[in-house]
C-alpha angles and dihedrals in degrees: 000000000000129000114192089342091307112128113228123193143086093302095050129071114271115278106232119201124192105214107213094166107155096337088110088077091218092300119126090197091056090046089055089051091051091048089051090048092050090049093048089050092054099250115162095216145001124226132207135181125240127195139171095224099205091051101043093044129047118230090250092058093045090053095055117114115261125156113222139148086266101053144293107298138066089249094056090053094046096048092043090058096050123095122220127213096275091055093050090048086058091046092051090051091048092052094045091051087055098042093237123130123237133197137152147215108255112209096194140025095258087057092055091055090047091054091046089063088065093048093233112198093235145352128244120212109212115223089247092058103045093102094047097101094179089060093045093052090053091052091045089056092060089068091222127130115275132214116195126199108210103198115137093012128116126229090260093049091048092050092048089054092046092051092047092057095036102050092076104017148008116322118260125251108253121212123204104229139178109205102213126103108248101008119224114233090240089060099051098082093187088183085084089078099070088038089058093044089054091045096045106029092163092056131081106241120210144157134247113203130209095173131119093227131064090225102088094049090050091048089049089057089049087053094052108277111153095186124042123187123188134172116252127203136164092225127014089209094059118112114276144089097249097042097090093051091053138097118238115228095268092052091044092050089050090052093055091044094053092047090052093047090047089054090054093046095045089066124180103300 
């Protein structure tokens, strides 16, 4: 697998993704600061989320009460967190200026088409979307590399997504994931990494972290993860559902440094 001409796999350096997600809180300026922090930490890429709110959520869900900086309903909060084309154009420029790749997890078919207009180097399938085969087919048709998180899915569901992508193209990368925010150590089960490498030998296997420490992601690399994704925030106390499951810049930089140190120490065998 290659992303933006960067080889990814057991023989290559670990591909480190800073998951910005929605930690930008709807602010392009905050997104720029996060991109800069990821770049300074040595991340290979940053990742966002894109959703067509009226497609992903029902009117009843959007109407539910929810206090937020943008209003009093769930819909106010969801719309306030979503970036438009102009915002992503600024993100694209910020990433290009720093030489760092960016991509996103689309949550609906229209968002796949939206990201295609920016010629993103790959697509990420969020754990919550792994069983949405209409979405997976739309992503497959782009012909771009695919990274799938596997939290919340059964072995059968993971295999179905793998087969959907593999029957007419290269297999997707599969990330071992525990979908709690933050994730407790006892729930990580990092032993899934060598199991997945054995079960899907044609795939790149990685790890998506929702921990507040760099340690689990570093351990995942030691156990064979070729991609590591961890959430990045400027401050874990900021507003947002993912902030508390994120690494602050110093911790993220420590993670990348220790991964690179491990790769040197591992040697050739």
